[in-house]
C-alpha positions in Angstrom: 54.2 203.1 223.8 57.0 205.7 223.6 60.6 204.6 223.2 62.9 206.4 225.6 65.9 204.0 225.4 66.9 201.3 223.5 70.4 199.5 224.5 71.9 196.5 223.1 72.5 193.9 226.5 74.1 190.7 225.1 74.5 188.2 222.8 74.2 184.2 223.6 75.0 181.1 221.5 72.8 179.5 223.8 69.6 179.5 225.8 71.2 179.3 229.1 73.2 182.5 228.7 70.3 184.5 228.1 69.7 187.6 231.0 69.0 186.3 233.9 65.3 187.8 235.8 61.8 188.2 235.0 61.5 191.0 232.1 59.2 189.8 229.5 60.6 189.1 226.0 59.4 190.0 222.3 61.2 187.7 219.7 61.7 188.8 215.8 62.7 185.9 213.6 61.9 185.3 209.7 64.0 183.7 207.0 66.7 185.5 206.1 66.6 189.3 203.9 63.3 189.4 205.5 64.2 193.0 206.9 64.4 192.0 210.5 66.8 194.6 211.7 65.6 197.2 209.6 62.4 196.6 211.3 64.0 196.9 214.6 65.8 199.6 213.9 62.8 201.6 212.7 60.5 200.3 216.1 63.5 200.9 218.6 63.7 204.8 216.2 67.6 203.8 216.8 69.3 203.8 213.2 72.1 201.4 213.8 70.9 199.6 216.7 70.4 195.7 215.0 73.0 195.6 212.4 71.4 195.8 208.8 73.6 194.0 205.7 73.9 193.5 202.2 74.4 189.8 203.1 71.7 187.9 204.4 72.2 185.6 207.0 74.0 188.0 209.2 72.4 187.2 212.5 73.9 184.2 214.4 73.2 184.7 217.9 70.5 185.4 220.3 70.5 189.4 220.4 69.0 191.1 223.8 68.2 194.8 223.7 67.0 196.5 226.7 63.8 199.1 225.7 62.7 201.6 228.6 64.5 199.6 231.1 61.6 197.5 231.7 61.6 195.0 228.3 63.9 193.0 226.2 63.4 193.2 222.5 65.4 189.8 221.0 66.8 189.5 217.7 67.1 185.9 216.9 68.9 184.3 213.8 67.1 184.2 210.9 66.2 180.8 209.3 66.6 178.7 206.3 69.7 180.5 204.7 71.0 178.1 202.1 74.7 179.5 201.6 75.7 178.0 205.5 77.2 174.3 206.0 74.4 171.9 206.9 76.5 171.7 210.6 75.4 175.9 210.7 72.3 175.4 209.8 71.8 172.4 212.7 73.2 174.6 215.5 70.9 177.7 214.3 68.2 175.6 214.5 69.1 173.9 217.9 69.9 177.6 219.6 66.6 179.0 217.9 64.4 176.2 219.0 66.0 176.1 222.4 65.3 179.8 222.7 61.5 179.8 221.6 60.9 176.9 223.7 62.7 176.8 227.0 62.6 180.8 227.4 59.8 181.3 230.2 60.0 185.3 229.5 59.2 185.2 226.2 55.6 186.5 226.0 55.7 186.2 221.9 57.3 185.9 218.7 56.9 188.3 216.2 57.5 186.2 212.5 58.3 188.5 210.2 56.9 187.8 206.1 58.1 189.4 203.3 55.0 190.5 201.8 56.1 190.7 198.2 56.6 186.4 198.2 54.0 183.8 197.9 53.7 181.7 200.9 56.8 179.8 201.4 57.1 176.0 202.5 59.4 176.7 205.3 57.5 179.6 207.0 54.6 177.6 206.5 55.9 174.6 208.2 57.5 177.1 210.9 53.8 178.4 211.5 52.7 175.0 212.0 55.1 173.8 214.5 54.6 177.1 216.7 50.9 175.9 216.9 51.9 172.5 217.7 54.1 173.9 220.5 51.4 176.5 221.6 53.8 179.4 221.2 52.4 182.8 221.0 52.7 184.1 218.2 52.1 186.9 215.7 52.5 187.6 212.1 54.4 190.5 210.6 54.2 191.0 207.0 57.6 193.4 205.6 58.2 195.4 202.8 54.8 197.0 202.7 55.8 199.9 200.6 57.4 197.8 197.9 53.9 197.3 196.7 50.2 198.6 195.1 48.1 198.5 198.2 46.2 196.6 195.8 48.5 193.8 195.6 49.6 193.9 198.8 46.4 193.6 200.0 45.5 190.6 197.7 49.1 188.7 199.0 48.3 189.1 202.4 44.8 187.5 202.2 46.1 185.2 200.3 48.6 184.2 202.7 46.1 184.4 205.5 44.0 182.1 203.2 46.1 179.6 203.0 47.1 179.7 206.7 42.8 179.7 207.8 42.8 175.9 205.8 44.9 174.8 209.1 44.1 177.7 211.7 40.6 177.9 213.1 41.4 181.2 214.4 44.1 183.0 213.2 46.8 185.1 214.9 47.2 188.5 215.1 48.7 190.2 212.0 50.5 193.2 211.4 51.4 195.1 208.1 55.2 197.0 208.0 57.3 199.0 206.3 60.4 200.1 207.8 60.9 202.9 205.1 57.4 204.8 206.2 57.6 203.5 209.3 53.9 202.1 209.1 52.6 199.5 211.7 55.4 200.8 214.1 52.3 202.2 216.7 50.5 199.2 216.0 53.4 196.5 217.0 54.2 198.8 220.1 50.9 199.3 221.1 50.4 195.8 221.2 53.8 194.7 222.8 52.6 197.4 225.8 49.2 195.6 225.9 50.5 191.9 226.5 53.0 193.5 229.2 50.2 195.2 230.9 47.7 192.2 231.2 
Protein backbone atom coordinates (compact mmCIF):
# COMPACT_ATOMS: atom_id res chain seq x y z
CA UNK A 1 0.00 0.00 0.00
CA UNK A 2 1.23 3.47 -0.88
CA UNK A 3 0.11 6.25 1.45
CA UNK A 4 -0.76 9.21 -0.73
CA UNK A 5 -2.59 11.29 1.88
CA UNK A 6 -2.89 11.32 5.67
CA UNK A 7 -4.88 14.00 7.41
CA UNK A 8 -6.00 14.61 10.96
CA UNK A 9 -9.80 14.46 11.18
CA UNK A 10 -11.09 14.63 14.76
CA UNK A 11 -10.29 13.98 18.42
CA UNK A 12 -13.07 12.38 20.46
CA UNK A 13 -13.56 11.94 24.20
CA UNK A 14 -16.19 9.24 23.68
CA UNK A 15 -16.90 6.61 21.06
CA UNK A 16 -20.20 8.36 20.21
CA UNK A 17 -18.21 11.36 18.94
CA UNK A 18 -16.14 9.31 16.47
CA UNK A 19 -16.73 9.91 12.74
CA UNK A 20 -19.97 8.62 11.23
CA UNK A 21 -19.87 6.35 8.19
CA UNK A 22 -18.63 2.93 7.26
CA UNK A 23 -14.93 3.47 6.57
CA UNK A 24 -12.72 0.75 8.08
CA UNK A 25 -10.59 1.71 11.06
CA UNK A 26 -7.26 0.38 12.31
CA UNK A 27 -6.47 1.38 15.88
CA UNK A 28 -3.08 1.62 17.59
CA UNK A 29 -2.64 1.27 21.33
CA UNK A 30 0.11 0.56 23.81
CA UNK A 31 1.54 1.51 27.15
CA UNK A 32 2.79 5.07 27.50
CA UNK A 33 6.19 5.69 25.87
CA UNK A 34 6.04 2.58 23.67
CA UNK A 35 6.73 4.69 20.56
CA UNK A 36 3.18 4.91 19.21
CA UNK A 37 3.30 8.43 17.77
CA UNK A 38 6.68 7.74 16.13
CA UNK A 39 5.32 4.54 14.59
CA UNK A 40 2.21 6.32 13.24
CA UNK A 41 4.37 9.04 11.72
CA UNK A 42 6.70 6.43 10.19
CA UNK A 43 3.77 4.45 8.72
CA UNK A 44 2.14 7.50 7.17
CA UNK A 45 5.39 9.15 6.09
CA UNK A 46 4.37 12.36 7.90
CA UNK A 47 6.90 13.57 10.45
CA UNK A 48 4.42 15.41 12.68
CA UNK A 49 1.03 13.80 12.04
CA UNK A 50 0.85 12.30 15.54
CA UNK A 51 2.41 14.45 18.23
CA UNK A 52 5.51 12.81 19.69
CA UNK A 53 6.64 13.89 23.11
CA UNK A 54 9.40 13.25 25.61
CA UNK A 55 6.65 13.13 28.23
CA UNK A 56 4.65 9.88 28.14
CA UNK A 57 0.89 9.89 28.33
CA UNK A 58 0.23 12.80 25.98
CA UNK A 59 -2.58 11.18 23.98
CA UNK A 60 -5.76 11.53 26.04
CA UNK A 61 -8.36 11.42 23.26
CA UNK A 62 -9.31 9.07 20.42
CA UNK A 63 -7.56 10.63 17.40
CA UNK A 64 -8.74 9.81 13.86
CA UNK A 65 -6.51 10.26 10.81
CA UNK A 66 -8.01 9.73 7.36
CA UNK A 67 -5.64 7.75 5.12
CA UNK A 68 -5.91 7.85 1.31
CA UNK A 69 -9.50 9.03 1.77
CA UNK A 70 -10.68 5.47 2.36
CA UNK A 71 -9.68 4.26 5.85
CA UNK A 72 -8.93 5.66 9.28
CA UNK A 73 -5.84 5.18 11.38
CA UNK A 74 -6.93 5.63 15.00
CA UNK A 75 -4.50 6.70 17.72
CA UNK A 76 -5.83 5.53 21.10
CA UNK A 77 -4.55 6.82 24.46
CA UNK A 78 -1.73 4.88 26.07
CA UNK A 79 -2.58 2.86 29.16
CA UNK A 80 -0.76 2.25 32.41
CA UNK A 81 0.67 5.75 32.83
CA UNK A 82 1.35 5.96 36.58
CA UNK A 83 1.40 9.74 36.95
CA UNK A 84 -2.31 10.16 36.28
CA UNK A 85 -4.88 10.38 39.05
CA UNK A 86 -7.10 7.36 39.64
CA UNK A 87 -10.07 9.30 38.22
CA UNK A 88 -8.14 10.18 35.02
CA UNK A 89 -7.06 6.56 34.63
CA UNK A 90 -10.65 5.35 35.06
CA UNK A 91 -11.88 7.86 32.46
CA UNK A 92 -9.20 6.78 29.98
CA UNK A 93 -10.01 3.14 30.67
CA UNK A 94 -13.70 3.77 29.90
CA UNK A 95 -12.83 5.67 26.74
CA UNK A 96 -10.50 2.92 25.48
CA UNK A 97 -12.80 0.01 26.31
CA UNK A 98 -15.81 1.88 24.90
CA UNK A 99 -14.05 2.33 21.59
CA UNK A 100 -12.64 -1.21 21.39
CA UNK A 101 -15.87 -2.97 22.35
CA UNK A 102 -18.40 -0.78 20.55
CA UNK A 103 -16.73 0.59 17.43
CA UNK A 104 -17.97 -1.70 14.67
CA UNK A 105 -15.77 0.00 12.07
CA UNK A 106 -12.61 -1.18 13.84
CA UNK A 107 -11.15 -3.97 11.73
CA UNK A 108 -8.00 -4.59 13.77
CA UNK A 109 -6.29 -3.33 16.90
CA UNK A 110 -2.50 -3.06 16.77
CA UNK A 111 -1.08 -3.53 20.26
CA UNK A 112 2.39 -2.01 20.57
CA UNK A 113 4.97 -3.71 22.78
CA UNK A 114 8.47 -2.35 23.48
CA UNK A 115 10.76 -5.12 22.22
CA UNK A 116 13.42 -4.26 24.83
CA UNK A 117 11.34 -5.35 27.83
CA UNK A 118 10.26 -8.59 29.44
CA UNK A 119 6.53 -9.42 29.14
CA UNK A 120 4.70 -6.98 31.43
CA UNK A 121 1.69 -8.08 33.44
CA UNK A 122 -0.40 -5.08 32.33
CA UNK A 123 0.12 -6.03 28.65
CA UNK A 124 -0.52 -9.73 29.21
CA UNK A 125 -3.77 -8.95 31.04
CA UNK A 126 -4.83 -6.60 28.24
CA UNK A 127 -4.11 -9.30 25.63
CA UNK A 128 -6.16 -11.77 27.67
CA UNK A 129 -9.04 -9.25 27.83
CA UNK A 130 -8.89 -8.80 24.04
CA UNK A 131 -9.09 -12.56 23.60
CA UNK A 132 -12.01 -12.92 26.01
CA UNK A 133 -13.92 -10.26 24.07
CA UNK A 134 -13.09 -11.67 20.63
CA UNK A 135 -11.29 -8.52 19.47
CA UNK A 136 -9.19 -8.95 16.29
CA UNK A 137 -5.69 -7.75 17.14
CA UNK A 138 -2.03 -7.99 16.20
CA UNK A 139 1.12 -7.38 18.20
CA UNK A 140 3.62 -4.79 17.02
CA UNK A 141 7.06 -5.01 18.63
CA UNK A 142 8.59 -1.51 18.56
CA UNK A 143 12.12 -0.08 18.87
CA UNK A 144 13.81 -3.07 17.21
CA UNK A 145 16.79 -0.85 16.28
CA UNK A 146 17.67 -0.50 19.99
CA UNK A 147 18.68 -4.18 20.26
CA UNK A 148 21.14 -6.52 18.58
CA UNK A 149 19.55 -9.01 16.17
CA UNK A 150 20.18 -11.88 18.57
CA UNK A 151 18.71 -10.11 21.59
CA UNK A 152 15.70 -8.92 19.57
CA UNK A 153 14.98 -12.43 18.35
CA UNK A 154 15.36 -13.84 21.88
CA UNK A 155 13.03 -11.22 23.38
CA UNK A 156 10.32 -11.69 20.73
CA UNK A 157 10.51 -15.49 21.01
CA UNK A 158 10.30 -15.28 24.80
CA UNK A 159 7.22 -13.05 24.54
CA UNK A 160 5.49 -15.35 22.05
CA UNK A 161 6.43 -18.31 24.25
CA UNK A 162 4.70 -16.71 27.24
CA UNK A 163 1.62 -16.00 25.12
CA UNK A 164 1.47 -19.55 23.78
CA UNK A 165 0.92 -20.80 27.35
CA UNK A 166 -2.58 -19.27 27.10
CA UNK A 167 -3.21 -19.10 23.36
CA UNK A 168 -3.59 -22.07 21.06
CA UNK A 169 -3.11 -19.82 18.06
CA UNK A 170 -0.94 -16.73 18.39
CA UNK A 171 -2.05 -13.40 16.93
CA UNK A 172 -0.08 -12.03 13.96
CA UNK A 173 3.00 -10.07 15.03
CA UNK A 174 5.25 -7.48 13.42
CA UNK A 175 8.71 -6.22 14.30
CA UNK A 176 9.14 -2.50 13.72
CA UNK A 177 11.50 0.43 14.09
CA UNK A 178 10.47 4.02 13.54
CA UNK A 179 14.15 4.87 12.97
CA UNK A 180 14.93 2.32 10.25
CA UNK A 181 11.33 1.95 8.97
CA UNK A 182 11.54 -1.80 9.58
CA UNK A 183 8.11 -3.46 9.39
CA UNK A 184 6.44 -0.57 7.55
CA UNK A 185 5.71 -2.46 4.33
CA UNK A 186 4.51 -5.56 6.21
CA UNK A 187 2.11 -3.58 8.40
CA UNK A 188 0.65 -1.61 5.50
CA UNK A 189 0.31 -4.77 3.41
CA UNK A 190 -1.57 -6.43 6.29
CA UNK A 191 -3.96 -3.46 6.56
CA UNK A 192 -4.52 -3.54 2.81
CA UNK A 193 -5.20 -7.28 2.93
CA UNK A 194 -7.87 -6.80 5.64
CA UNK A 195 -9.51 -3.93 3.74
CA UNK A 196 -9.73 -6.04 0.58
CA UNK A 197 -10.96 -9.21 2.30
